[in-house]
Legacy VTK file of the C-alpha trace (Angstrom):
# vtk DataFile Version 3.0
C-alpha trace
ASCII
DATASET POLYDATA
POINTS 443 float
30.647 -7.817 -5.726
28.298 -10.322 -4.457
25.868 -11.780 -7.016
22.659 -13.351 -7.388
20.824 -16.326 -6.022
21.964 -19.916 -6.151
18.926 -21.648 -4.753
15.729 -21.138 -2.762
14.926 -22.981 0.493
11.280 -23.390 1.244
10.587 -23.840 4.787
8.072 -23.653 7.627
7.939 -20.721 10.016
9.924 -20.852 13.232
9.362 -23.709 15.625
10.522 -25.451 18.564
11.464 -28.833 17.097
14.165 -29.357 14.408
14.354 -31.775 11.771
16.094 -35.117 12.966
18.952 -34.521 10.403
21.909 -34.052 12.838
23.923 -30.790 13.022
27.725 -31.146 12.782
28.720 -30.194 16.293
32.445 -29.756 15.262
31.668 -27.222 12.753
32.907 -23.665 13.499
29.758 -21.496 14.587
30.527 -17.928 13.108
27.601 -16.052 11.559
26.404 -12.474 11.616
22.876 -10.960 11.098
22.821 -8.028 8.922
24.523 -8.034 5.475
26.207 -5.004 3.987
27.284 -5.153 0.237
28.912 -2.078 -1.448
29.080 -1.578 -5.255
31.400 1.145 -6.848
32.724 1.896 -10.348
35.155 -1.045 -10.007
32.143 -3.308 -10.137
30.458 -1.680 -13.043
28.538 1.351 -11.642
28.810 4.359 -14.013
30.080 6.572 -11.137
30.599 6.614 -7.591
28.597 9.707 -7.171
25.040 8.505 -6.897
22.129 11.011 -6.743
18.970 8.994 -7.457
17.662 5.341 -7.069
14.499 3.693 -8.448
13.545 0.144 -8.607
11.486 -1.339 -11.520
8.858 -3.955 -11.422
11.392 -6.642 -12.298
13.731 -5.690 -9.541
16.256 -4.024 -11.578
17.854 -1.045 -9.857
18.476 2.234 -11.720
21.078 4.687 -10.563
21.215 8.230 -11.523
25.036 9.257 -11.212
27.398 11.974 -12.303
28.386 9.845 -15.078
25.092 8.639 -16.678
22.673 5.878 -15.571
23.362 2.466 -14.406
21.070 -0.451 -14.556
21.746 -3.379 -12.325
19.716 -6.463 -12.453
21.633 -8.344 -9.637
24.364 -9.901 -11.941
25.056 -7.511 -14.808
25.655 -3.764 -14.838
24.503 -1.725 -17.910
25.373 1.857 -18.230
23.881 4.632 -20.386
25.350 7.867 -21.416
24.429 10.582 -23.999
26.066 8.468 -26.749
22.992 6.071 -26.061
20.386 8.827 -26.235
20.444 10.184 -22.445
20.190 13.885 -22.457
23.242 14.363 -20.088
25.480 12.512 -17.982
24.523 14.182 -14.702
21.182 12.554 -13.667
19.653 13.907 -10.519
16.038 12.259 -10.368
14.434 9.058 -11.717
10.934 7.986 -12.042
9.169 4.799 -13.534
5.681 4.853 -15.012
3.157 2.238 -15.098
3.937 1.368 -18.529
7.715 0.718 -17.339
9.027 3.732 -18.924
12.099 5.013 -17.161
12.258 8.969 -16.766
15.595 10.724 -16.065
15.832 14.254 -14.879
19.175 15.921 -15.603
20.683 19.184 -14.138
20.611 21.284 -17.231
19.528 19.362 -20.265
15.905 18.294 -19.892
14.175 15.156 -19.459
14.876 11.553 -20.969
12.320 8.751 -21.418
13.569 5.209 -22.040
11.266 2.496 -22.883
13.660 -0.292 -22.992
14.730 0.365 -26.659
14.464 3.852 -27.609
15.319 7.075 -25.940
13.303 10.359 -26.208
14.517 13.612 -24.749
12.145 16.547 -23.831
13.516 20.034 -23.135
12.346 23.709 -23.371
12.889 23.742 -27.000
10.830 20.741 -28.045
8.106 20.522 -25.334
6.200 22.167 -22.670
9.042 21.432 -19.966
9.350 24.836 -18.378
13.027 24.623 -17.431
15.741 22.100 -18.271
16.900 21.525 -14.705
14.611 18.742 -13.579
15.154 18.128 -9.804
12.377 15.813 -9.041
10.064 13.383 -10.697
6.977 11.404 -9.801
4.166 9.545 -11.393
0.594 9.930 -9.789
-2.171 7.374 -9.486
-3.645 8.384 -12.847
-0.291 7.691 -14.659
0.560 11.318 -15.303
4.216 12.257 -15.013
5.207 15.241 -12.712
8.425 17.161 -12.927
9.679 19.681 -10.535
12.299 22.025 -11.916
14.716 24.770 -10.471
13.489 27.860 -11.927
10.274 26.648 -13.783
8.041 25.432 -11.146
6.264 22.082 -11.740
4.711 20.460 -14.767
2.356 17.585 -15.368
2.721 15.471 -18.539
-0.148 13.082 -19.570
1.748 11.719 -22.650
0.214 14.464 -24.825
-0.267 17.745 -22.786
2.126 19.599 -20.740
0.346 21.656 -17.851
2.452 24.149 -15.822
2.173 25.345 -12.268
3.924 28.330 -11.060
3.239 30.929 -8.288
1.721 33.212 -11.015
-1.086 30.666 -12.195
-1.523 28.404 -9.050
-1.098 28.122 -5.390
2.414 26.943 -5.790
4.638 29.323 -3.992
8.057 28.771 -5.244
9.508 28.260 -8.748
12.222 25.706 -7.424
10.701 22.355 -6.348
12.660 19.923 -4.278
10.153 17.066 -4.143
6.685 16.064 -5.248
4.727 13.380 -3.568
1.127 11.609 -4.066
-1.372 10.601 -1.296
-3.856 8.073 -1.527
-6.656 10.448 -2.172
-4.850 11.781 -5.340
-3.657 14.873 -3.924
-0.114 16.139 -4.915
2.207 17.375 -2.365
5.085 19.875 -3.202
8.003 21.271 -1.361
9.077 24.514 -2.951
11.462 27.410 -2.654
11.786 30.635 -4.492
15.302 31.092 -6.171
17.103 34.504 -5.217
20.251 35.945 -6.510
21.241 36.632 -2.734
20.068 35.377 0.587
19.881 37.291 3.937
21.588 34.431 5.714
24.673 34.670 3.495
24.305 31.026 2.210
26.388 30.464 -1.040
24.873 29.244 -4.273
23.176 27.181 -5.184
21.486 27.306 -1.676
20.329 30.928 -2.281
16.369 30.667 -2.093
13.499 31.566 0.156
11.988 28.615 1.583
8.301 28.317 0.938
7.272 25.191 3.019
4.803 22.839 1.421
1.689 23.093 -0.756
-1.003 20.563 -1.195
-3.144 20.498 -4.468
-6.403 18.396 -4.483
-6.909 19.005 -8.127
-9.044 22.101 -7.652
-7.681 23.924 -4.593
-4.524 24.663 -2.954
-3.423 24.589 0.874
-0.155 26.057 1.947
1.708 24.897 4.961
4.720 26.718 6.614
5.890 27.378 10.134
3.465 30.326 10.662
0.319 28.276 10.368
1.327 24.730 10.949
3.692 22.521 13.009
6.328 22.190 10.172
9.850 22.430 11.959
11.188 24.565 9.061
10.120 26.240 5.826
12.959 24.448 4.090
11.470 21.130 3.278
13.773 18.675 0.958
11.855 15.708 0.780
8.319 14.358 1.164
7.317 10.683 2.020
3.776 9.375 2.550
3.436 6.218 4.563
0.833 3.387 4.564
-1.333 5.085 6.920
-1.560 8.281 4.907
0.703 10.225 7.253
3.077 12.735 5.451
6.708 12.933 6.505
8.726 15.942 5.910
12.443 15.903 5.738
13.665 19.514 6.653
16.322 21.594 7.474
15.807 21.498 11.184
14.542 17.745 11.578
11.471 15.678 10.409
7.864 16.581 10.932
4.995 14.148 10.470
1.335 15.175 9.756
-1.255 12.746 10.375
-4.030 15.003 8.865
-4.845 16.758 12.323
-1.674 16.739 14.404
1.830 17.870 13.606
4.811 16.093 15.432
8.534 17.106 14.992
11.652 14.985 15.796
14.919 16.705 16.033
18.194 16.240 17.784
16.739 17.634 21.002
13.736 15.165 21.314
14.895 12.054 19.540
18.183 10.204 18.380
18.371 11.897 15.142
22.049 12.360 14.783
21.830 15.406 12.516
19.096 18.254 12.196
19.690 18.667 8.537
17.498 15.742 7.170
17.898 15.660 3.335
16.004 12.513 2.000
14.043 9.683 3.516
11.896 6.502 2.326
9.250 4.393 3.939
9.632 0.635 4.693
6.818 -1.926 3.914
7.340 -2.844 7.720
6.381 0.723 8.757
10.010 1.874 9.482
11.419 5.159 8.127
14.797 5.686 6.715
16.718 9.128 6.709
19.701 10.535 5.325
21.484 13.867 5.975
22.676 16.904 4.032
26.104 17.581 5.647
27.614 14.387 4.600
28.740 13.054 8.132
25.758 11.230 9.829
25.202 8.179 7.714
21.617 6.617 7.585
19.022 6.311 10.432
16.153 3.921 10.727
13.178 4.770 12.964
10.620 1.837 13.584
8.145 4.079 15.472
9.943 3.835 18.785
13.487 3.123 18.323
16.202 4.853 16.333
19.119 3.314 14.946
21.873 5.116 13.079
24.199 3.374 10.665
27.689 4.848 9.624
31.018 4.049 8.528
32.226 3.304 11.898
29.600 0.851 13.097
28.397 -0.803 9.780
29.317 -1.610 6.588
27.948 1.627 5.004
30.448 2.765 2.228
30.117 6.770 3.022
28.577 8.726 5.747
27.472 11.370 2.965
24.340 9.333 1.833
22.554 11.298 -1.143
19.478 8.856 -1.890
17.635 5.969 -0.613
15.248 3.296 -2.071
13.592 0.180 -0.410
13.239 -3.090 -2.084
11.337 -5.319 0.497
14.349 -6.789 2.412
17.072 -4.844 0.701
17.609 -1.277 1.436
19.616 0.697 -1.061
21.808 3.866 -0.564
23.478 6.083 -3.013
26.450 7.958 -1.609
28.383 11.057 -2.627
31.610 9.465 -3.499
31.528 5.781 -2.569
29.156 4.231 -4.834
25.967 2.330 -3.587
25.564 0.322 -0.265
22.872 -2.625 -0.129
21.865 -3.393 3.317
19.810 -6.600 4.228
18.882 -6.401 7.923
17.591 -9.806 8.324
20.069 -11.456 6.088
22.458 -13.745 7.788
26.086 -14.421 6.430
29.052 -16.610 7.534
32.248 -18.020 6.402
32.809 -21.537 5.597
36.395 -22.948 5.544
37.734 -26.285 4.398
39.274 -27.045 7.766
36.565 -25.765 9.950
33.278 -25.896 8.179
30.688 -23.397 9.402
27.194 -22.749 10.474
24.845 -20.163 9.231
21.431 -19.499 10.934
18.841 -17.379 9.408
17.871 -14.332 11.380
14.458 -15.716 12.473
16.015 -18.915 13.743
13.936 -21.081 11.561
16.946 -22.520 9.410
20.430 -23.585 9.918
23.139 -24.443 7.254
25.794 -26.608 8.777
28.914 -27.328 6.945
31.285 -30.153 8.504
34.819 -29.657 8.406
36.029 -30.769 4.966
32.592 -30.246 3.448
33.868 -27.987 0.774
37.040 -27.802 -1.155
37.354 -24.088 -0.761
36.575 -21.302 1.584
33.118 -19.598 0.915
31.236 -16.606 1.975
27.671 -17.983 2.379
24.557 -15.527 2.653
20.993 -16.640 3.725
18.524 -13.996 2.800
14.709 -13.746 3.310
13.037 -13.494 -0.045
9.507 -12.054 0.355
8.794 -12.608 -3.318
10.029 -16.131 -4.407
9.983 -17.417 -7.879
8.367 -20.621 -6.544
5.772 -20.887 -4.029
6.416 -22.525 -0.565
4.766 -25.751 0.140
2.636 -24.638 2.687
0.946 -21.194 3.430
3.297 -20.821 6.504
6.459 -21.347 4.288
9.405 -19.121 4.441
11.196 -18.668 1.120
14.909 -17.898 1.392
17.803 -17.089 -1.010
21.067 -18.811 -0.793
24.016 -16.922 -2.214
27.765 -17.784 -2.047
31.111 -16.408 -3.308
34.513 -17.580 -2.883
35.914 -16.203 0.381
37.937 -12.817 -0.223
37.064 -12.761 -3.828
34.107 -10.685 -4.049
32.718 -12.896 -6.763
31.905 -14.270 -9.188
29.181 -16.245 -7.648
29.780 -20.044 -6.929
27.437 -21.988 -9.355
26.947 -24.940 -6.910
27.998 -25.546 -3.213
29.684 -28.922 -3.673
30.005 -31.111 -0.414
28.233 -32.725 2.263
26.149 -30.315 4.541
23.143 -30.257 6.380
19.926 -27.793 6.171
17.980 -28.130 9.371
14.481 -26.638 9.484
12.478 -25.953 12.593
8.696 -26.411 12.297
5.585 -25.203 14.037
4.117 -28.744 13.200
5.983 -32.106 13.132
3.991 -33.069 10.002
4.872 -30.074 7.945
7.170 -30.703 4.944
10.080 -28.753 3.252
11.815 -28.757 -0.153
14.966 -27.752 -1.487
15.298 -26.220 -4.897
18.739 -26.347 -6.423
LINES 1 444
443 0 1 2 3 4 5 6 7 8 9 10 11 12 13 14 15 16 17 18 19 20 21 22 23 24 25 26 27 28 29 30 31 32 33 34 35 36 37 38 39 40 41 42 43 44 45 46 47 48 49 50 51 52 53 54 55 56 57 58 59 60 61 62 63 64 65 66 67 68 69 70 71 72 73 74 75 76 77 78 79 80 81 82 83 84 85 86 87 88 89 90 91 92 93 94 95 96 97 98 99 100 101 102 103 104 105 106 107 108 109 110 111 112 113 114 115 116 117 118 119 120 121 122 123 124 125 126 127 128 129 130 131 132 133 134 135 136 137 138 139 140 141 142 143 144 145 146 147 148 149 150 151 152 153 154 155 156 157 158 159 160 161 162 163 164 165 166 167 168 169 170 171 172 173 174 175 176 177 178 179 180 181 182 183 184 185 186 187 188 189 190 191 192 193 194 195 196 197 198 199 200 201 202 203 204 205 206 207 208 209 210 211 212 213 214 215 216 217 218 219 220 221 222 223 224 225 226 227 228 229 230 231 232 233 234 235 236 237 238 239 240 241 242 243 244 245 246 247 248 249 250 251 252 253 254 255 256 257 258 259 260 261 262 263 264 265 266 267 268 269 270 271 272 273 274 275 276 277 278 279 280 281 282 283 284 285 286 287 288 289 290 291 292 293 294 295 296 297 298 299 300 301 302 303 304 305 306 307 308 309 310 311 312 313 314 315 316 317 318 319 320 321 322 323 324 325 326 327 328 329 330 331 332 333 334 335 336 337 338 339 340 341 342 343 344 345 346 347 348 349 350 351 352 353 354 355 356 357 358 359 360 361 362 363 364 365 366 367 368 369 370 371 372 373 374 375 376 377 378 379 380 381 382 383 384 385 386 387 388 389 390 391 392 393 394 395 396 397 398 399 400 401 402 403 404 405 406 407 408 409 410 411 412 413 414 415 416 417 418 419 420 421 422 423 424 425 426 427 428 429 430 431 432 433 434 435 436 437 438 439 440 441 442
């Protein structure tokens, strides 16, 4: 397990001229861009089956698994089970409200809230929760919690009152909710199905359901979209994401459809490089990219940057498992929960390299602005060194054009614990846009 930061390097943006500090020419130049790190139950994860991921304001990762909840602060794993107050070990959805409370939806035992100290469980016996199988959770702009259930429709909880939405009292078309999302106008989007005891296509349980497309609720009126009145690729929609432009993305059994408010565009295996048409979940990246994972468990993860499709799987990357069940984005870090091999963390713009006692080593940042050069004999032991862009640094850079980086190291081949200091003589070379810009190293 690779652990947390050792130091921050503050530097100026990419430039043409390097610092005058010499770079050891005899050091072995061997680094790669793109860092994958995997975490399993052997590292402290509660279970290797991960169904939900959420990231709080402190950067702590919360994982819903088949054996409870795991919290990871970058160094330490803390696990929570029914013995601590969690309603059930099987956690399939997570939301974090604006007060920092963590909400966990379980498959059969209701909803648990954790305020950091106390646990509270809500179920059909002690609250207005309409069904104990909570499949999806979300928090709207007003701070209300929304829960989507398997048999009971959707419910809104404002901290005091539960308001239920079903096909009989609203424009919701199905009792089973797969996802709930919120746009910038405050509208709520639902993907729904109607559970059935049998299905005409012969699908086995729990897939027996009649797909109902997507419903939009503006607080007063409902609008329903399906294949008969819109450009949805399929009525069976698994996931909804809304990007920074307000475009709605629908992951469906048939591909991905995006709706910009006027036009519908579908991507599938026939007109794009999607490797699989059964798109199960997705997330939007601050850089505008979309990340997709798939339902059949054999296609890995795909990134779409608007023009290019890139798929990562166990054959061409460090992804732990091709069956990815959940995805969350944390600035430079992309997190993927898998069906049976734990969690993968991917840092596309991170650079890593090995430093040996005999050969030294060189690691250069992905943007080319910074080089760490270790001469032969500079360190007493082999290290794996990582240079990671840090978009939210603890300390402000010296100039407005500064880049904060996170520097991590572990003993080569050990998987951890982290090296507390990198002892030895080595050079950090920074390239500048202007010769008079300064730089600082915080150790």
